[in-house]
C-alpha positions in Angstrom: -29.8 -0.9 -14.2 -32.6 -2.8 -12.4 -31.7 -4.5 -9.2 -32.5 -7.9 -10.7 -29.9 -7.3 -13.4 -27.1 -6.8 -10.9 -25.0 -10.0 -10.7 -24.5 -11.7 -7.4 -21.0 -10.6 -6.1 -20.4 -14.1 -4.6 -21.3 -16.0 -7.8 -20.0 -13.5 -10.4 -17.7 -10.9 -8.9 -16.3 -9.6 -12.2 -19.8 -9.0 -13.5 -20.8 -7.3 -10.2 -17.7 -5.2 -10.4 -18.4 -4.2 -14.0 -22.0 -3.1 -13.2 -20.7 -1.2 -10.1 -18.1 0.7 -12.1 -20.6 1.4 -14.9 -23.0 3.0 -12.4 -20.2 5.0 -10.8 -19.0 6.2 -14.2 -22.5 7.3 -15.1 -23.0 9.1 -11.8 -19.6 10.8 -12.0 -20.2 11.9 -15.6 -23.6 13.4 -14.6 -22.1 15.2 -11.6 -19.2 16.6 -13.6 -21.6 17.9 -16.3 -23.3 20.2 -13.8 -22.1 23.8 -14.2 -21.6 24.5 -10.5 -20.6 28.1 -11.0 -23.9 28.9 -12.9 -26.3 27.0 -10.6 -27.2 30.2 -8.7 -28.1 32.0 -11.9 -30.4 29.2 -13.1 -32.0 28.9 -9.7 -32.9 32.6 -9.9 -34.6 32.0 -13.3 -36.7 29.0 -12.4 -38.3 28.4 -9.0 -39.2 24.8 -9.8 -35.6 24.2 -10.9 -34.4 25.5 -7.5 -36.8 23.1 -5.7 -35.7 20.2 -7.8 -32.0 21.0 -7.1 -32.7 21.3 -3.3 -34.6 18.0 -3.4 -31.7 16.3 -5.3 -29.2 17.7 -2.9 -31.1 16.5 0.1 -31.5 13.0 -1.5 -27.7 12.9 -2.2 -26.9 13.9 1.3 -29.2 11.2 2.7 -27.7 8.5 0.5 -24.2 9.7 1.4 -25.0 9.6 5.1 -26.4 6.1 4.9 -23.4 4.9 3.0 -21.0 6.5 5.4 -22.8 5.1 8.4 -22.7 1.6 7.0 -19.0 1.8 6.2 -18.3 3.4 9.6 -20.0 0.4 11.3 -17.9 -2.0 9.3 -14.7 -0.2 10.3 -15.7 0.1 14.0 -16.0 3.9 13.9 -18.7 6.3 15.1 -19.4 9.1 12.7 -22.1 11.8 13.1 -24.4 12.4 10.1 -23.8 15.5 8.0 -26.5 18.1 8.3 -25.9 20.2 5.2 -23.2 21.1 2.6 -21.4 23.4 5.1 -21.3 20.6 7.6 -19.8 18.3 4.9 -17.1 20.9 4.2 -16.2 21.4 7.8 -16.2 17.8 9.0 -15.1 16.0 5.8 -12.2 14.6 7.8 -14.7 12.2 9.4 -15.4 10.7 5.9 -11.7 10.6 5.2 -11.1 8.6 8.3 -13.6 6.0 7.2 -12.1 5.8 3.8 -8.6 5.4 5.3 -9.9 2.5 7.4 -11.5 0.9 4.3 -8.2 1.2 2.5 -6.5 -0.5 5.4 -9.0 -3.3 5.1 -8.4 -3.5 1.4 -4.7 -4.0 2.0 -5.4 -6.9 4.3 -7.9 -8.4 1.8 -5.0 -8.7 -0.5 -3.2 -10.7 2.2 -6.4 -12.7 2.4 -6.2 -13.5 -1.3 -2.5 -14.6 -0.9 -3.7 -17.0 1.8 -2.3 -15.3 5.0 -5.6 -14.0 6.3 -9.3 -14.5 5.9 -12.5 -13.1 7.2 -14.7 -15.9 5.9 -16.9 -17.9 8.4 -16.6 -21.6 7.8 -19.7 -23.6 8.9 -19.1 -26.8 10.9 -21.5 -29.4 12.0 -19.8 -29.6 15.4 -21.3 -26.7 17.5 -18.4 -26.8 20.1 -16.2 -24.0 18.9 -13.3 -22.3 20.7 -13.2 -18.6 20.3 -10.6 -16.1 21.6 -12.3 -12.8 21.2 -15.7 -11.1 20.6 -17.0 -10.4 17.2 -17.2 -6.7 18.0 -15.4 -4.3 15.6 -11.9 -3.2 16.4 -11.9 -0.1 18.7 -10.4 3.0 17.0 -7.8 3.4 19.8 -6.3 0.1 18.7 -6.3 1.0 15.0 -4.0 4.1 15.1 -2.6 5.0 18.5 -1.9 8.7 18.7 0.0 8.8 22.0 2.7 6.2 21.1 6.3 7.5 21.2 7.9 6.5 17.9 9.8 3.2 18.6 12.3 3.9 15.9 13.6 6.8 17.9 15.1 4.3 20.4 16.5 1.9 17.8 20.3 1.4 18.1 20.6 0.9 14.4 19.9 4.2 12.7 17.1 4.2 10.2 18.4 4.9 6.6 15.7 5.3 4.0 18.0 6.6 1.3 17.4 4.8 -2.0 21.0 5.4 -3.1 22.5 3.5 -0.2 22.0 -0.3 -0.4 20.6 -2.2 2.5 23.4 -3.3 4.9 22.6 -6.7 6.2 22.8 -7.1 10.0 24.1 -10.6 10.3 27.7 -10.6 11.7 27.9 -14.2 13.0 26.8 -17.2 10.9 25.9 -20.3 12.9 25.5 -23.7 11.1 27.5 -22.4 8.2 28.6 -24.7 5.3 30.4 -21.8 3.6 31.9 -18.8 5.5 30.1 -15.5 5.8 30.9 -12.9 3.1 32.7 -15.3 0.8 31.5 -13.4 -2.2 32.9 -10.0 -3.2 30.5 -7.4 -4.6 30.7 -3.8 -5.7 30.3 -1.1 -3.0 27.0 0.1 -4.5 25.5 -3.4 -4.5 24.0 -5.3 -1.6 25.6 -8.4 -0.3 24.2 -11.8 -1.3 21.9 -14.0 0.8 24.2 -15.3 3.6 22.5 -18.7 3.7 21.9 -19.2 0.0 24.2 -22.2 -0.1 22.9 -23.8 3.1 19.3 -23.5 1.9 20.0 -24.8 -1.6 22.0 -27.8 -0.3 19.9 -28.7 2.8 19.6 -32.3 3.9 16.2 -32.7 5.6 15.7 -34.9 8.7 14.2 -38.2 7.7 11.4 -37.7 10.2 9.9 -35.1 8.0 9.0 -37.8 5.4 7.5 -40.3 7.9 3.9 -40.6 8.9 3.5 -40.0 12.6 0.7 -39.5 15.0 -0.1 -35.7 15.2 0.9 -34.4 18.7 -2.1 -32.6 20.2 -1.7 -29.0 21.3 -2.2 -28.0 24.9 -5.6 -26.6 25.8 -5.7 -23.0 24.8 -7.8 -21.7 27.7 -5.8 -23.3 30.4 -2.4 -22.2 29.2 -0.8 -18.7 29.1 1.8 -17.1 26.8 5.2 -16.2 28.1 6.0 -12.5 27.6 9.7 -11.9 26.6 10.9 -8.3 26.7 14.4 -8.5 28.4 17.7 -10.1 27.4 17.5 -12.3 30.4 14.0 -13.5 29.4 15.3 -14.1 25.9 18.2 -16.3 27.1 15.8 -18.3 29.3 13.5 -18.8 26.3 16.4 -20.0 24.2 17.3 -22.6 26.8 13.7 -23.9 26.7 14.0 -24.2 22.9 16.8 -26.7 23.2 15.8 -30.2 22.2 12.8 -29.2 20.1 12.7 -30.3 16.5 9.9 -28.0 15.4 9.0 -24.4 16.2 6.2 -22.2 14.9 6.8 -18.6 14.1 4.7 -15.5 13.2 5.3 -11.7 13.2 3.2 -8.6 13.7 4.3 -5.6 11.7 3.7 -1.8 11.5 4.2 0.3 8.4 1.9 3.4 8.8 4.3 5.6 10.9 7.4 4.3 9.2 8.8 4.3 5.7 10.2 0.8 5.5 8.1 -0.5 8.4 9.3 -2.5 11.4 8.4 -5.7 13.3 6.6 -5.1 16.6 6.0 -8.6 17.9 7.3 -12.1 17.3 5.2 -15.2 18.3 7.1 -18.4 18.8 5.6 -21.7 19.9 7.0 -25.1 20.7 5.1 -28.3 21.6 5.1 -27.1 25.2 5.2 -23.3 25.3 3.9 -20.1 23.6 6.3 -17.2 23.7 5.4 -13.6 22.7 8.6 -11.5 22.1 8.6 -7.7 22.3 10.8 -7.1 19.3 10.8 -3.3 19.9 12.7 -3.8 23.1 14.9 -6.7 21.9 15.5 -5.5 18.3 19.3 -5.6 18.6 19.4 -8.9 20.5 17.3 -11.2 18.4 20.2 -12.1 16.0 20.9 -14.8 18.7 17.9 -16.7 17.4 19.9 -17.7 14.3 21.2 -20.5 16.4 17.8 -22.1 16.0 16.4 -20.4 12.8 19.4 -21.4 10.7 19.6 -25.0 12.2 18.6 -27.4 9.4 17.7 -30.0 11.9 14.9 -27.8 13.3 11.8 -27.3 11.2 10.5 -23.7 11.2 6.7 -23.7 10.5 5.1 -20.5 9.3 2.0 -19.7 7.2 2.3 -17.2 4.3 5.9 -16.5 5.1 6.8 -14.3 2.1 6.7 -11.1 4.1 7.9 -12.6 7.4 11.2 -13.7 5.7 11.9 -10.2 4.5 11.1 -8.6 7.9 13.3 -11.1 9.8 16.2 -10.2 7.6 15.7 -6.4 7.6 15.0 -5.9 11.3 17.0 -8.6 13.1 19.4 -10.3 10.6 17.6 -13.5 11.0 17.5 -16.2 8.3 15.5 -19.4 8.1 17.0 -22.7 7.0 14.4 -25.6 6.7 11.2 -23.6 6.3 7.9 -25.3 6.0 5.2 -22.9 4.8 1.8 -24.3 5.5 0.3 -22.2 2.7 1.8 -24.5 0.1 0.2 -27.8 1.2 -3.2 -26.1 0.9 -2.4 -25.5 -2.8 -0.8 -28.9 -3.4 -3.7 -30.7 -1.7 -6.2 -28.6 -3.6 -8.0 -27.2 -0.5 -11.0 -24.9 -1.2 -9.3 -22.2 0.9 -5.7 -21.4 1.7 -5.8 -19.2 4.8 -4.5 -19.9 8.3 -8.1 -19.3 9.6 -9.3 -22.1 7.3 -6.7 -24.5 8.6 -7.5 -23.6 12.2 -11.1 -24.4 11.6 -10.5 -27.6 9.6 -8.0 -29.2 12.0 -8.6 -27.5 15.4 -12.3 -26.4 15.2 -11.0 -23.0 16.3 -12.4 -19.6 15.3 -9.8 -16.9 15.5 -11.1 -13.3 15.5 -9.0 -11.5 12.8 -10.1 -8.0 13.7 -6.8 -7.3 15.4 -4.8 -7.9 12.3 -5.5 -4.1 11.6 -4.3 -3.1 15.1 -1.4 -0.8 15.9 1.1 -3.3 17.3 3.3 -0.5 18.7 1.0 -0.1 21.7 2.6 -0.8 25.0 1.6 -2.3 27.3 0.0 -4.8 24.9 -3.8 -5.2 25.7 -4.8 -8.7 26.8 -7.1 -9.2 23.8 -4.3 -8.3 21.4 -1.9 -10.6 23.2 -4.4 -13.5 22.9 -4.9 -12.8 19.2 -1.1 -12.9 18.6 -0.6 -16.1 20.5 -3.4 -17.9 18.6 -1.5 -17.7 15.3 1.3 -20.1 16.4 -0.3 -22.1 19.3 -2.0 -24.6 17.0 0.4 -24.5 14.0 2.7 -27.4 14.9 -0.3 -29.7 15.2 -1.6 -28.5 11.8 1.9 -29.1 10.4 1.7 -32.8 11.6 -1.7 -33.2 9.9 -0.6 -31.6 6.7 2.6 -33.6 6.5 0.8 -36.9 7.0 -1.7 -36.0 4.2 1.1 -35.0 1.9 2.8 -38.3 2.4 -0.4 -40.4 2.1 -1.3 -38.7 -1.2 2.2 -38.8 -2.7 2.3 -41.1 -5.8 4.9 -42.0 -8.4 3.1 -39.7 -10.9 2.9 -36.7 -8.6 6.2 -37.3 -6.8 6.9 -36.6 -3.2 4.4 -33.9 -2.2 6.4 -33.1 1.0 9.4 -32.3 -1.1 7.4 -30.2 -3.5 6.1 -28.0 -0.6 9.7 -27.8 0.9 11.0 -26.7 -2.5 8.5 -23.9 -2.7 9.2 -23.0 0.9 12.9 -22.7 0.0 12.1 -20.3 -2.7 10.5 -18.1 -0.1 13.4 -18.5 2.3 15.8 -17.4 -0.4 14.2 -14.0 -0.8 16.5 -11.1 -0.1 15.5 -7.8 1.3 16.3 -4.8 -0.9 15.4 -1.1 -0.4 12.9 0.3 -2.8 14.5 2.7 -5.3 12.5 5.7 -6.5 12.6 6.2 -10.3 11.6 9.8 -10.8 12.1 9.7 -14.5 10.2 6.5 -15.6 8.1 6.0 -12.5 8.9 2.3 -12.4 8.7 0.0 -9.3 5.8 -0.8 -6.9 5.9 2.6 -5.4 6.5 4.5 -8.6 4.2 7.2 -10.1 3.5 5.0 -13.2 2.0 2.3 -11.1 -0.3 4.7 -9.3 -1.2 6.4 -12.6 -2.2 3.1 -14.0 -4.4 2.2 -11.1 -6.2 5.5 -10.8 -6.7 6.0 -14.6 -7.1 9.7 -14.2 -7.2 11.8 -17.4 -4.6 14.6 -17.1 -3.4 17.4 -19.3 0.3 18.0 -19.7 0.4 20.5 -16.8 -1.5 18.1 -14.4 0.8 15.2 -15.4 3.8 17.4 -14.5 2.3 18.4 -11.2 1.4 14.8 -10.4 5.0 13.6 -11.0 6.4 16.5 -8.9 4.0 15.9 -6.0 4.6 12.2 -6.1 8.4 12.8 -5.9 7.9 15.3 -3.1 5.9 12.8 -1.1 8.5 10.0 -1.6 11.3 12.4 -0.6 9.4 13.7 2.5 8.4 10.2 3.6 12.0 9.0 3.5 13.3 12.0 5.3 10.7 11.9 8.0 10.5 8.1 8.2 6.8 8.1 7.5 4.7 6.1 5.1 3.3 7.6 1.9 -0.2 7.2 3.3 0.7 9.3 6.4 2.5 12.0 4.4 -0.1 12.5 1.7 -2.8 9.9 0.9 -3.4 9.1 -2.7 -6.9 10.7 -2.9 -5.5 14.0 -1.5 -2.6 13.9 -4.0 -5.1 13.5 -6.8 -7.1 16.4 -5.4 -4.0 18.6 -5.5 -3.4 17.5 -9.1 -6.9 18.3 -10.1 -7.0 21.8 -8.6 -3.3 22.7 -8.8 -3.3 25.4 -6.0 -0.4 27.8 -5.9 -0.7 29.1 -2.3 -0.6 27.5 1.1 -4.3 28.1 1.8 -5.2 26.5 -1.5 -3.0 23.5 -0.7 -4.5 23.1 2.8 -8.0 23.5 1.4 -7.5 20.5 -0.9 -6.7 18.2 2.0 -9.4 17.7 4.6 -8.3 16.9 7.2 -4.9 18.3 6.2 -2.0 15.9 7.1 0.6 17.3 9.4 3.4 17.3 7.0 1.3 18.9 4.2 0.3 21.7 6.6 3.9 22.2 7.6 5.1 22.3 3.9 2.0 23.9 2.3 4.0 26.9 0.9 6.7 24.6 -0.5 4.0 22.4 -2.1 2.4 25.4 -3.7 5.8 26.4 -5.1 6.4 22.9 -6.3 3.1 22.9 -8.2 3.9 26.3 -9.7 7.3 25.2 -10.9 5.9 22.0 -12.4 3.2 23.9 -14.3 5.8 26.4 -15.6 8.2 23.6 -16.7 5.3 21.9 -18.5 4.5 25.1 -20.3 8.1 25.7 -21.2 8.3 22.1 -22.5 5.2 22.6 -24.6 6.6 25.9 -25.9 9.9 24.2 -26.8 8.1 21.4 -28.6 5.9 23.9 -30.5 9.0 25.9 -31.4 10.8 22.9 -32.8 7.8 21.9 -34.7 7.4 25.4 -36.2 11.1 25.9 -37.1 11.3 22.5 -38.9 12.6 23.4 -42.3 10.1 23.2 -45.2 11.1 22.7 -48.8 10.6 25.4 -51.4 10.9 24.2 -55.0 11.7 26.6 -57.9 11.4 25.3 -61.5 13.1 27.1 -64.4 13.2 26.2 -68.1 15.9 27.3 -70.5 16.2 26.7 -74.3 19.6 26.0 -75.8 20.9 27.1 -79.2 20.3 23.7 -80.8 16.6 23.9 -79.9 16.6 21.6 -76.8 14.8 22.6 -73.6 16.3 22.1 -70.1 14.2 22.1 -67.0 15.9 22.9 -63.6 14.5 22.3 -60.2 16.0 24.2 -57.2 15.1 23.1 -53.7 15.6 25.5 -50.8 15.1 25.0 -47.0 12.8 27.6 -45.6 12.3 28.3 -41.9 9.0 29.7 -40.6 9.0 32.4 -37.9 7.3 31.5 -34.7 6.1 34.0 -32.1 7.4 33.6 -28.5 4.9 32.6 -25.8 5.2 34.3 -22.4 4.6 31.6 -19.7 3.6 34.4 -17.3 0.3 34.6 -19.2 -0.6 31.4 -17.3 0.4 32.7 -13.9 -2.9 32.5 -11.9 -1.7 35.2 -9.4 -1.2 37.6 -12.3 -4.5 36.7 -13.8 -6.3 37.4 -10.4 -4.5 40.8 -10.1 -5.5 41.9 -13.7 -9.1 40.7 -13.0 -9.3 42.8 -9.8 -8.0 45.9 -11.6 -10.5 45.4 -14.4 -13.4 45.1 -11.9 -12.2 48.2 -10.1 -12.2 50.2 -13.4 -15.7 48.9 -14.3 -17.0 50.0 -10.9 -16.0 53.6 -11.6 -18.0 53.8 -14.8 -21.5 55.1 -14.9 -24.4 53.4 -16.7 -26.4 55.5 -19.2 -29.6 54.0 -17.9 -28.9 53.6 -14.1 -26.3 56.2 -13.7 -23.6 55.5 -11.0 -25.9 53.5 -8.7 -24.5 50.3 -10.1 
């Protein structure tokens, strides 16, 4: 495809994506058609062919290096170029690190689509722009910290990742209740209902929320500092300073790479006067006290893109929000061209927030100054933005469209009514966001029955291991490594480790068990195929016999006799497909051939 035929990704992304996939499919098909095992033989036959192959290999290596370097720069990584094929094999982990970082960025691009984050640069005529951080790429040490002691080891509430045990909500005391806590009886194997469902559904909003007021300007960002809260005493002092405020802005920073369910590492909370940054790792079992403010219907809680935050607050701290105003919904109702917080910061505050730290490892302590500044920026301006959005919603409310503020509040309530539930693993049908069926649909990898059985078995092993070790699926066994194991189906530990470069820690520790899992899955698939074939072959067939008899009176009678006939079927020994046995027989055959003498060359062969 000529370069001029490639659609512009900004103007026609679907067309660009289609042309990209078409090129990738063609290149992949061409690569797969090469008989790698026979290349050496063909090289020996044709010197020109050997030169062409070497030239093509060098060109591919050069293109691969250029692509890797470009991606590494985008990810803020430094990767040495590969010298040759051996260097690629030995240091392929470097390429995997870059791919993992790209996958991380892809996850956050999905958040960008939902309106929580953006990386777009919005041009403004006013050149005076506040900026909190440099535009340099995120340093690798902030991306995945290797020397961090796992915070969940210190949690007083034991982590329970079992899919058979429902989530036990943490709220024990319910302030601002209209109905008492646990008024509904449920079965033991079911989770309790949302404790504030009635209060959220029957809320009476303060009248001030529907009145146009002059937006209250935020305090200068550069001349104020956040208040770090990491002790119970500091938390109580913060709560005293919250008294009397009618609006608070809230945001969370989350970690889910070294944890199965994930956990909240940081909470940012801003009033009209102060910015608080709360160390939720240290105060995890104390933050339930904030329900005094979070569940108060007289206090507006302002968040942006709160769908995940609501879940995390429930799961980690037993916190519930009554009177939520999600600033994402006004951007939709008012038909803004963009819906991210970064767009709102630029539009109303002329503020550029560097979003590179959204990929950072928020478990790091002490928290670096640049990460602290980034975290604070998400809530410092949010109450002023809330004032501006609320005024615009009131101004543009008409009898036809209704009260736009109420529309946004209704949608915000739907978010606040979400209830955290553990993800259940469906081994049989593969249903659910983390099920094998979802992954199979996304990868669209053609598999034979054996590979499909191995895929399901490895997918289940990964889920079981991740739950038991409290690690993410990505940490235990990334998707691309899982598919490599499915493609090659190694049966021994060395083969398993060879498929994963660099080999994840838990894969290396369980390599032998993984090989056994693969072997069992293959054997079970063969046995299933054998049973299906047997049932097919023993299906009774009809044998019809026709006989004719003549009676004494001259009439003729024809009789048809139908018999059920079973066909014999030969048994299939699954051990014929045992690769270890095949290798052994092959070695014995080679040894026998080596002993034989050639009529032409004698025994010199």
